[in-house]
SEFIZA-3560 file (N, C-alpha, C; in Angstrom, 3 decimals):
REM SEFIZA-3560
<numar><xx>0.512</xx><yy>-10.056</yy><zz>-19.172</zz><atom>N</atom></numar>
<numar><xx>0.429</xx><yy>-8.747</yy><zz>-17.711</zz><atom>CA</atom></numar>
<numar><xx>-0.772</xx><yy>-8.717</yy><zz>-17.707</zz><atom>C</atom></numar>
<numar><xx>-1.542</xx><yy>-8.642</yy><zz>-16.393</zz><atom>N</atom></numar>
<numar><xx>-2.584</xx><yy>-7.786</yy><zz>-15.970</zz><atom>CA</atom></numar>
<numar><xx>-1.885</xx><yy>-6.344</yy><zz>-15.374</zz><atom>C</atom></numar>
<numar><xx>-2.973</xx><yy>-5.533</yy><zz>-16.061</zz><atom>N</atom></numar>
<numar><xx>-2.572</xx><yy>-4.157</yy><zz>-14.970</zz><atom>CA</atom></numar>
<numar><xx>-3.390</xx><yy>-3.888</yy><zz>-13.746</zz><atom>C</atom></numar>
<numar><xx>-3.796</xx><yy>-4.802</yy><zz>-13.202</zz><atom>N</atom></numar>
<numar><xx>-4.501</xx><yy>-4.589</yy><zz>-11.740</zz><atom>CA</atom></numar>
<numar><xx>-3.921</xx><yy>-4.960</yy><zz>-10.776</zz><atom>C</atom></numar>
<numar><xx>-3.740</xx><yy>-4.834</yy><zz>-9.734</zz><atom>N</atom></numar>
<numar><xx>-2.788</xx><yy>-5.462</yy><zz>-8.952</zz><atom>CA</atom></numar>
<numar><xx>-3.273</xx><yy>-6.451</yy><zz>-8.338</zz><atom>C</atom></numar>
<numar><xx>-2.053</xx><yy>-7.194</yy><zz>-7.671</zz><atom>N</atom></numar>
<numar><xx>-2.360</xx><yy>-8.351</yy><zz>-7.059</zz><atom>CA</atom></numar>
<numar><xx>-2.746</xx><yy>-8.069</yy><zz>-5.526</zz><atom>C</atom></numar>
<numar><xx>-3.612</xx><yy>-8.984</yy><zz>-4.886</zz><atom>N</atom></numar>
<numar><xx>-4.446</xx><yy>-8.446</yy><zz>-4.049</zz><atom>CA</atom></numar>
<numar><xx>-2.990</xx><yy>-8.720</yy><zz>-2.836</zz><atom>C</atom></numar>
<numar><xx>-2.708</xx><yy>-7.964</yy><zz>-2.132</zz><atom>N</atom></numar>
<numar><xx>-1.533</xx><yy>-8.345</yy><zz>-1.318</zz><atom>CA</atom></numar>
<numar><xx>-1.943</xx><yy>-8.855</yy><zz>0.223</zz><atom>C</atom></numar>
<numar><xx>-3.230</xx><yy>-8.928</yy><zz>0.765</zz><atom>N</atom></numar>
<numar><xx>-3.309</xx><yy>-9.016</yy><zz>2.182</zz><atom>CA</atom></numar>
<numar><xx>-5.206</xx><yy>-8.654</yy><zz>1.778</zz><atom>C</atom></numar>
<numar><xx>-5.644</xx><yy>-9.454</yy><zz>2.936</zz><atom>N</atom></numar>
<numar><xx>-7.170</xx><yy>-8.727</yy><zz>3.096</zz><atom>CA</atom></numar>
<numar><xx>-8.081</xx><yy>-7.656</yy><zz>4.055</zz><atom>C</atom></numar>
<numar><xx>-6.714</xx><yy>-7.494</yy><zz>5.224</zz><atom>N</atom></numar>
<numar><xx>-6.742</xx><yy>-6.639</yy><zz>5.984</zz><atom>CA</atom></numar>
<numar><xx>-6.088</xx><yy>-5.021</yy><zz>6.020</zz><atom>C</atom></numar>
<numar><xx>-5.768</xx><yy>-4.236</yy><zz>6.242</zz><atom>N</atom></numar>
<numar><xx>-4.931</xx><yy>-3.172</yy><zz>6.636</zz><atom>CA</atom></numar>
<numar><xx>-4.188</xx><yy>-3.091</yy><zz>7.569</zz><atom>C</atom></numar>
<numar><xx>-2.887</xx><yy>-2.482</yy><zz>7.509</zz><atom>N</atom></numar>
<numar><xx>-1.835</xx><yy>-2.636</yy><zz>8.271</zz><atom>CA</atom></numar>
<numar><xx>-2.034</xx><yy>-1.371</yy><zz>9.063</zz><atom>C</atom></numar>
<numar><xx>-2.380</xx><yy>-1.594</yy><zz>10.808</zz><atom>N</atom></numar>
<numar><xx>-2.406</xx><yy>-0.180</yy><zz>11.810</zz><atom>CA</atom></numar>
<numar><xx>-2.053</xx><yy>0.312</yy><zz>12.293</zz><atom>C</atom></numar>
<numar><xx>-1.363</xx><yy>1.107</yy><zz>12.237</zz><atom>N</atom></numar>
<numar><xx>-0.106</xx><yy>1.426</yy><zz>13.882</zz><atom>CA</atom></numar>
<numar><xx>0.219</xx><yy>2.980</yy><zz>13.486</zz><atom>C</atom></numar>
<numar><xx>1.057</xx><yy>3.638</yy><zz>13.674</zz><atom>N</atom></numar>
<numar><xx>1.394</xx><yy>4.704</yy><zz>14.564</zz><atom>CA</atom></numar>
<numar><xx>2.398</xx><yy>4.629</yy><zz>13.588</zz><atom>C</atom></numar>
<numar><xx>2.731</xx><yy>5.646</yy><zz>12.742</zz><atom>N</atom></numar>
<numar><xx>3.965</xx><yy>6.091</yy><zz>11.957</zz><atom>CA</atom></numar>
<numar><xx>4.840</xx><yy>7.174</yy><zz>12.622</zz><atom>C</atom></numar>
<numar><xx>5.655</xx><yy>7.198</yy><zz>12.425</zz><atom>N</atom></numar>
<numar><xx>7.046</xx><yy>8.370</yy><zz>12.306</zz><atom>CA</atom></numar>
<numar><xx>7.150</xx><yy>9.554</yy><zz>11.638</zz><atom>C</atom></numar>
<numar><xx>6.912</xx><yy>10.698</yy><zz>11.837</zz><atom>N</atom></numar>
<numar><xx>7.072</xx><yy>11.552</yy><zz>10.456</zz><atom>CA</atom></numar>
<numar><xx>8.224</xx><yy>11.180</yy><zz>9.491</zz><atom>C</atom></numar>
<numar><xx>7.984</xx><yy>11.464</yy><zz>8.576</zz><atom>N</atom></numar>
<numar><xx>8.915</xx><yy>10.910</yy><zz>7.415</zz><atom>CA</atom></numar>
<numar><xx>8.217</xx><yy>10.465</yy><zz>6.084</zz><atom>C</atom></numar>
<numar><xx>9.060</xx><yy>9.683</yy><zz>4.452</zz><atom>N</atom></numar>
<numar><xx>9.126</xx><yy>9.415</yy><zz>3.396</zz><atom>CA</atom></numar>
<numar><xx>9.021</xx><yy>8.059</yy><zz>3.633</zz><atom>C</atom></numar>
<numar><xx>7.815</xx><yy>7.906</yy><zz>2.966</zz><atom>N</atom></numar>
<numar><xx>7.747</xx><yy>6.331</yy><zz>2.743</zz><atom>CA</atom></numar>
<numar><xx>6.855</xx><yy>5.518</yy><zz>2.015</zz><atom>C</atom></numar>
<numar><xx>6.922</xx><yy>4.634</yy><zz>0.951</zz><atom>N</atom></numar>
<numar><xx>6.805</xx><yy>4.260</yy><zz>-0.376</zz><atom>CA</atom></numar>
<numar><xx>5.457</xx><yy>2.852</yy><zz>-0.011</zz><atom>C</atom></numar>
<numar><xx>4.522</xx><yy>3.543</yy><zz>-0.570</zz><atom>N</atom></numar>
<numar><xx>3.881</xx><yy>2.316</yy><zz>-0.731</zz><atom>CA</atom></numar>
<numar><xx>3.957</xx><yy>1.653</yy><zz>-1.802</zz><atom>C</atom></numar>
<numar><xx>3.263</xx><yy>-0.138</yy><zz>-1.755</zz><atom>N</atom></numar>
<numar><xx>3.110</xx><yy>-1.054</yy><zz>-2.496</zz><atom>CA</atom></numar>
<numar><xx>1.990</xx><yy>-0.296</yy><zz>-3.113</zz><atom>C</atom></numar>
<numar><xx>2.116</xx><yy>-0.036</yy><zz>-4.762</zz><atom>N</atom></numar>
<numar><xx>0.468</xx><yy>-0.205</yy><zz>-5.718</zz><atom>CA</atom></numar>
<numar><xx>0.563</xx><yy>-1.876</yy><zz>-5.959</zz><atom>C</atom></numar>
<numar><xx>1.577</xx><yy>-2.843</yy><zz>-6.507</zz><atom>N</atom></numar>
<numar><xx>1.075</xx><yy>-3.669</yy><zz>-7.138</zz><atom>CA</atom></numar>
<numar><xx>1.176</xx><yy>-5.118</yy><zz>-6.497</zz><atom>C</atom></numar>
<numar><xx>0.661</xx><yy>-4.857</yy><zz>-4.994</zz><atom>N</atom></numar>
<numar><xx>0.854</xx><yy>-6.540</yy><zz>-4.376</zz><atom>CA</atom></numar>
<numar><xx>1.788</xx><yy>-7.339</yy><zz>-4.279</zz><atom>C</atom></numar>
<numar><xx>2.822</xx><yy>-6.857</yy><zz>-4.804</zz><atom>N</atom></numar>
<numar><xx>3.516</xx><yy>-8.232</yy><zz>-5.271</zz><atom>CA</atom></numar>
<numar><xx>4.518</xx><yy>-8.266</yy><zz>-3.655</zz><atom>C</atom></numar>
<numar><xx>4.673</xx><yy>-7.195</yy><zz>-3.019</zz><atom>N</atom></numar>
<numar><xx>5.701</xx><yy>-6.638</yy><zz>-1.928</zz><atom>CA</atom></numar>
<numar><xx>5.512</xx><yy>-7.693</yy><zz>-1.020</zz><atom>C</atom></numar>
<numar><xx>6.899</xx><yy>-8.177</yy><zz>-0.716</zz><atom>N</atom></numar>
<numar><xx>6.617</xx><yy>-9.677</yy><zz>1.080</zz><atom>CA</atom></numar>
<numar><xx>6.208</xx><yy>-8.700</yy><zz>2.104</zz><atom>C</atom></numar>
<numar><xx>6.768</xx><yy>-6.895</yy><zz>2.046</zz><atom>N</atom></numar>
<numar><xx>6.940</xx><yy>-5.883</yy><zz>2.958</zz><atom>CA</atom></numar>
<numar><xx>5.638</xx><yy>-4.791</yy><zz>3.195</zz><atom>C</atom></numar>
<numar><xx>4.372</xx><yy>-6.076</yy><zz>2.838</zz><atom>N</atom></numar>
<numar><xx>3.505</xx><yy>-5.395</yy><zz>2.804</zz><atom>CA</atom></numar>
<numar><xx>3.217</xx><yy>-4.278</yy><zz>3.996</zz><atom>C</atom></numar>
<numar><xx>2.479</xx><yy>-3.061</yy><zz>3.846</zz><atom>N</atom></numar>
<numar><xx>2.056</xx><yy>-2.424</yy><zz>3.014</zz><atom>CA</atom></numar>
<numar><xx>3.561</xx><yy>-1.724</yy><zz>1.929</zz><atom>C</atom></numar>
<numar><xx>4.471</xx><yy>-1.926</yy><zz>2.315</zz><atom>N</atom></numar>
<numar><xx>5.528</xx><yy>-0.989</yy><zz>1.565</zz><atom>CA</atom></numar>
<numar><xx>6.077</xx><yy>-2.025</yy><zz>0.689</zz><atom>C</atom></numar>
<numar><xx>6.509</xx><yy>-0.659</yy><zz>-0.528</zz><atom>N</atom></numar>
<numar><xx>7.106</xx><yy>-1.630</yy><zz>-1.725</zz><atom>CA</atom></numar>
<numar><xx>8.878</xx><yy>-1.933</yy><zz>-0.925</zz><atom>C</atom></numar>
<numar><xx>8.982</xx><yy>-2.957</yy><zz>-1.725</zz><atom>N</atom></numar>
<numar><xx>9.772</xx><yy>-4.231</yy><zz>-1.515</zz><atom>CA</atom></numar>
<numar><xx>10.840</xx><yy>-4.138</yy><zz>-2.994</zz><atom>C</atom></numar>
<numar><xx>10.611</xx><yy>-3.275</yy><zz>-3.943</zz><atom>N</atom></numar>
<numar><xx>10.657</xx><yy>-3.592</yy><zz>-5.237</zz><atom>CA</atom></numar>
<numar><xx>10.743</xx><yy>-4.485</yy><zz>-6.172</zz><atom>C</atom></numar>
<numar><xx>9.307</xx><yy>-5.122</yy><zz>-5.615</zz><atom>N</atom></numar>
<numar><xx>8.958</xx><yy>-6.507</yy><zz>-6.498</zz><atom>CA</atom></numar>
<numar><xx>8.098</xx><yy>-6.420</yy><zz>-7.715</zz><atom>C</atom></numar>
<numar><xx>7.486</xx><yy>-4.898</yy><zz>-7.609</zz><atom>N</atom></numar>
<numar><xx>7.280</xx><yy>-4.753</yy><zz>-8.749</zz><atom>CA</atom></numar>
<numar><xx>8.132</xx><yy>-4.079</yy><zz>-10.378</zz><atom>C</atom></numar>
<numar><xx>9.483</xx><yy>-4.810</yy><zz>-10.273</zz><atom>N</atom></numar>
<numar><xx>10.507</xx><yy>-4.220</yy><zz>-11.347</zz><atom>CA</atom></numar>
<numar><xx>9.868</xx><yy>-5.729</yy><zz>-12.069</zz><atom>C</atom></numar>
<numar><xx>9.412</xx><yy>-4.842</yy><zz>-13.747</zz><atom>N</atom></numar>
<numar><xx>9.502</xx><yy>-5.398</yy><zz>-14.745</zz><atom>CA</atom></numar>
<numar><xx>7.942</xx><yy>-5.471</yy><zz>-15.260</zz><atom>C</atom></numar>
<numar><xx>7.562</xx><yy>-4.661</yy><zz>-14.110</zz><atom>N</atom></numar>
<numar><xx>5.977</xx><yy>-4.132</yy><zz>-14.552</zz><atom>CA</atom></numar>
<numar><xx>5.423</xx><yy>-2.808</yy><zz>-14.694</zz><atom>C</atom></numar>
<numar><xx>4.169</xx><yy>-2.509</yy><zz>-14.515</zz><atom>N</atom></numar>
<numar><xx>3.921</xx><yy>-0.611</yy><zz>-15.570</zz><atom>CA</atom></numar>
<numar><xx>4.054</xx><yy>-0.405</yy><zz>-13.686</zz><atom>C</atom></numar>
<numar><xx>3.661</xx><yy>-0.890</yy><zz>-12.546</zz><atom>N</atom></numar>
<numar><xx>3.566</xx><yy>-0.086</yy><zz>-11.727</zz><atom>CA</atom></numar>
<numar><xx>5.219</xx><yy>0.044</yy><zz>-11.171</zz><atom>C</atom></numar>
<numar><xx>4.489</xx><yy>1.092</yy><zz>-10.090</zz><atom>N</atom></numar>
<numar><xx>5.387</xx><yy>2.145</yy><zz>-9.277</zz><atom>CA</atom></numar>
<numar><xx>4.772</xx><yy>2.363</yy><zz>-8.348</zz><atom>C</atom></numar>
<numar><xx>5.681</xx><yy>2.203</yy><zz>-7.170</zz><atom>N</atom></numar>
<numar><xx>5.554</xx><yy>2.528</yy><zz>-5.796</zz><atom>CA</atom></numar>
<numar><xx>4.641</xx><yy>4.110</yy><zz>-5.488</zz><atom>C</atom></numar>
<numar><xx>3.673</xx><yy>4.317</yy><zz>-4.823</zz><atom>N</atom></numar>
<numar><xx>3.532</xx><yy>5.718</yy><zz>-4.428</zz><atom>CA</atom></numar>
<numar><xx>4.154</xx><yy>6.176</yy><zz>-3.023</zz><atom>C</atom></numar>
<numar><xx>4.686</xx><yy>7.370</yy><zz>-3.495</zz><atom>N</atom></numar>
<numar><xx>5.650</xx><yy>7.733</yy><zz>-2.611</zz><atom>CA</atom></numar>
<numar><xx>4.229</xx><yy>8.783</yy><zz>-1.717</zz><atom>C</atom></numar>
<numar><xx>4.652</xx><yy>8.523</yy><zz>-0.443</zz><atom>N</atom></numar>
<numar><xx>3.233</xx><yy>9.328</yy><zz>1.108</zz><atom>CA</atom></numar>
<numar><xx>4.721</xx><yy>9.809</yy><zz>2.091</zz><atom>C</atom></numar>
<numar><xx>3.828</xx><yy>11.162</yy><zz>2.377</zz><atom>N</atom></numar>
<numar><xx>5.449</xx><yy>12.073</yy><zz>3.314</zz><atom>CA</atom></numar>
<numar><xx>3.769</xx><yy>12.363</yy><zz>4.805</zz><atom>C</atom></numar>
<numar><xx>4.375</xx><yy>12.049</yy><zz>6.273</zz><atom>N</atom></numar>
<numar><xx>4.123</xx><yy>12.592</yy><zz>7.183</zz><atom>CA</atom></numar>
<numar><xx>4.630</xx><yy>13.202</yy><zz>7.275</zz><atom>C</atom></numar>
<numar><xx>4.149</xx><yy>14.894</yy><zz>8.138</zz><atom>N</atom></numar>
<numar><xx>5.091</xx><yy>15.367</yy><zz>8.543</zz><atom>CA</atom></numar>
<numar><xx>4.938</xx><yy>15.604</yy><zz>10.107</zz><atom>C</atom></numar>
<numar><xx>4.060</xx><yy>14.991</yy><zz>10.526</zz><atom>N</atom></numar>
<numar><xx>4.231</xx><yy>14.219</yy><zz>12.065</zz><atom>CA</atom></numar>
<numar><xx>3.403</xx><yy>13.070</yy><zz>12.561</zz><atom>C</atom></numar>
<numar><xx>4.065</xx><yy>12.434</yy><zz>13.239</zz><atom>N</atom></numar>
<numar><xx>3.646</xx><yy>11.109</yy><zz>14.329</zz><atom>CA</atom></numar>
<numar><xx>2.056</xx><yy>11.010</yy><zz>14.106</zz><atom>C</atom></numar>
<numar><xx>1.549</xx><yy>9.579</yy><zz>13.087</zz><atom>N</atom></numar>
<numar><xx>-0.035</xx><yy>10.093</yy><zz>13.330</zz><atom>CA</atom></numar>
<numar><xx>-0.493</xx><yy>8.213</yy><zz>13.353</zz><atom>C</atom></numar>
<numar><xx>-1.557</xx><yy>7.722</yy><zz>13.687</zz><atom>N</atom></numar>
<numar><xx>-1.663</xx><yy>6.663</yy><zz>13.393</zz><atom>CA</atom></numar>
<numar><xx>-2.214</xx><yy>6.654</yy><zz>12.050</zz><atom>C</atom></numar>
<numar><xx>-1.882</xx><yy>5.143</yy><zz>11.047</zz><atom>N</atom></numar>
<numar><xx>-2.482</xx><yy>4.949</yy><zz>9.890</zz><atom>CA</atom></numar>
<numar><xx>-3.151</xx><yy>3.775</yy><zz>9.344</zz><atom>C</atom></numar>
<numar><xx>-4.300</xx><yy>3.426</yy><zz>8.761</zz><atom>N</atom></numar>
<numar><xx>-3.971</xx><yy>1.897</yy><zz>8.475</zz><atom>CA</atom></numar>
<numar><xx>-4.157</xx><yy>2.810</yy><zz>7.085</zz><atom>C</atom></numar>
<numar><xx>-3.122</xx><yy>1.951</yy><zz>6.625</zz><atom>N</atom></numar>
<numar><xx>-2.525</xx><yy>1.466</yy><zz>5.443</zz><atom>CA</atom></numar>
<numar><xx>-3.105</xx><yy>0.125</yy><zz>4.573</zz><atom>C</atom></numar>
<numar><xx>-3.486</xx><yy>0.516</yy><zz>2.856</zz><atom>N</atom></numar>
<numar><xx>-4.028</xx><yy>-0.393</yy><zz>2.294</zz><atom>CA</atom></numar>
<numar><xx>-2.785</xx><yy>-1.709</yy><zz>1.736</zz><atom>C</atom></numar>
<numar><xx>-3.553</xx><yy>-3.024</yy><zz>1.742</zz><atom>N</atom></numar>
<numar><xx>-2.958</xx><yy>-4.338</yy><zz>1.263</zz><atom>CA</atom></numar>
<numar><xx>-3.524</xx><yy>-4.803</yy><zz>0.443</zz><atom>C</atom></numar>
<numar><xx>-5.189</xx><yy>-4.364</yy><zz>0.518</zz><atom>N</atom></numar>
<numar><xx>-5.380</xx><yy>-4.875</yy><zz>-1.040</zz><atom>CA</atom></numar>
<numar><xx>-5.255</xx><yy>-4.601</yy><zz>-2.070</zz><atom>C</atom></numar>
<numar><xx>-4.858</xx><yy>-2.950</yy><zz>-2.499</zz><atom>N</atom></numar>
<numar><xx>-4.261</xx><yy>-2.693</yy><zz>-3.583</zz><atom>CA</atom></numar>
<numar><xx>-5.873</xx><yy>-2.654</yy><zz>-4.112</zz><atom>C</atom></numar>
<numar><xx>-7.205</xx><yy>-2.530</yy><zz>-3.727</zz><atom>N</atom></numar>
<numar><xx>-8.152</xx><yy>-1.713</yy><zz>-4.133</zz><atom>CA</atom></numar>
<numar><xx>-8.864</xx><yy>-0.272</yy><zz>-3.876</zz><atom>C</atom></numar>
<numar><xx>-8.480</xx><yy>0.338</yy><zz>-2.897</zz><atom>N</atom></numar>
<numar><xx>-8.901</xx><yy>1.291</yy><zz>-2.135</zz><atom>CA</atom></numar>
<numar><xx>-8.332</xx><yy>2.694</yy><zz>-3.274</zz><atom>C</atom></numar>
<numar><xx>-9.523</xx><yy>3.689</yy><zz>-3.126</zz><atom>N</atom></numar>
<numar><xx>-9.393</xx><yy>4.834</yy><zz>-3.693</zz><atom>CA</atom></numar>
<numar><xx>-8.565</xx><yy>5.829</yy><zz>-3.105</zz><atom>C</atom></numar>
<numar><xx>-8.222</xx><yy>5.355</yy><zz>-2.444</zz><atom>N</atom></numar>
<numar><xx>-7.792</xx><yy>6.413</yy><zz>-1.540</zz><atom>CA</atom></numar>
<numar><xx>-6.062</xx><yy>6.619</yy><zz>-0.792</zz><atom>C</atom></numar>
<numar><xx>-5.710</xx><yy>5.418</yy><zz>-1.815</zz><atom>N</atom></numar>
<numar><xx>-4.219</xx><yy>4.938</yy><zz>-1.308</zz><atom>CA</atom></numar>
<numar><xx>-3.452</xx><yy>5.884</yy><zz>-0.893</zz><atom>C</atom></numar>
<numar><xx>-2.414</xx><yy>5.857</yy><zz>0.130</zz><atom>N</atom></numar>
<numar><xx>-1.646</xx><yy>4.448</yy><zz>0.149</zz><atom>CA</atom></numar>
<numar><xx>-3.468</xx><yy>3.832</yy><zz>1.488</zz><atom>C</atom></numar>
<numar><xx>-4.383</xx><yy>5.157</yy><zz>1.957</zz><atom>N</atom></numar>
<numar><xx>-5.079</xx><yy>4.764</yy><zz>2.740</zz><atom>CA</atom></numar>
<numar><xx>-6.429</xx><yy>3.716</yy><zz>3.083</zz><atom>C</atom></numar>
<numar><xx>-6.312</xx><yy>2.706</yy><zz>3.628</zz><atom>N</atom></numar>
<numar><xx>-7.798</xx><yy>2.300</yy><zz>3.704</zz><atom>CA</atom></numar>
<numar><xx>-8.871</xx><yy>2.503</yy><zz>3.526</zz><atom>C</atom></numar>
<numar><xx>-9.641</xx><yy>2.414</yy><zz>3.022</zz><atom>N</atom></numar>
<numar><xx>-11.273</xx><yy>3.080</yy><zz>2.902</zz><atom>CA</atom></numar>
<numar><xx>-11.702</xx><yy>1.876</yy><zz>3.121</zz><atom>C</atom></numar>
<numar><xx>-11.857</xx><yy>0.642</yy><zz>3.711</zz><atom>N</atom></numar>
<numar><xx>-12.752</xx><yy>-0.859</yy><zz>3.354</zz><atom>CA</atom></numar>
<numar><xx>-12.441</xx><yy>-1.646</yy><zz>1.789</zz><atom>C</atom></numar>
<numar><xx>-12.166</xx><yy>-1.105</yy><zz>1.358</zz><atom>N</atom></numar>
<numar><xx>-12.636</xx><yy>-2.110</yy><zz>0.058</zz><atom>CA</atom></numar>
<numar><xx>-12.045</xx><yy>-3.520</yy><zz>-0.084</zz><atom>C</atom></numar>
<numar><xx>-11.189</xx><yy>-3.643</yy><zz>0.854</zz><atom>N</atom></numar>
<numar><xx>-11.289</xx><yy>-5.220</yy><zz>1.344</zz><atom>CA</atom></numar>
<numar><xx>-12.387</xx><yy>-5.785</yy><zz>1.678</zz><atom>C</atom></numar>
<numar><xx>-12.957</xx><yy>-5.242</yy><zz>2.362</zz><atom>N</atom></numar>
<numar><xx>-14.427</xx><yy>-6.166</yy><zz>2.677</zz><atom>CA</atom></numar>
<numar><xx>-15.674</xx><yy>-6.701</yy><zz>1.250</zz><atom>C</atom></numar>
<numar><xx>-15.233</xx><yy>-6.137</yy><zz>0.180</zz><atom>N</atom></numar>
<numar><xx>-15.697</xx><yy>-5.962</yy><zz>-0.848</zz><atom>CA</atom></numar>
<numar><xx>-15.367</xx><yy>-7.622</yy><zz>-1.553</zz><atom>C</atom></numar>
<numar><xx>-14.058</xx><yy>-8.203</yy><zz>-0.865</zz><atom>N</atom></numar>
<numar><xx>-13.254</xx><yy>-8.874</yy><zz>-1.819</zz><atom>CA</atom></numar>
<numar><xx>-14.268</xx><yy>-10.266</yy><zz>-1.529</zz><atom>C</atom></numar>
//
């Protein structure tokens, strides 16, 4: 099994998120990108918890190559 995440998408998911707790998919297998749906079961991957204290527009990474997870840093442009 590879230690590298699968590519879940080639563009970030951009939108307004409400304040609250979220779990970002780190394995790339989730069918609910960019959020975890439990597809990492049986792997070494675990979702990354992040919390927003107020509503905020976010660009969440789906390619899983960002250096700033869960946020997109443009790494998908190099795929």
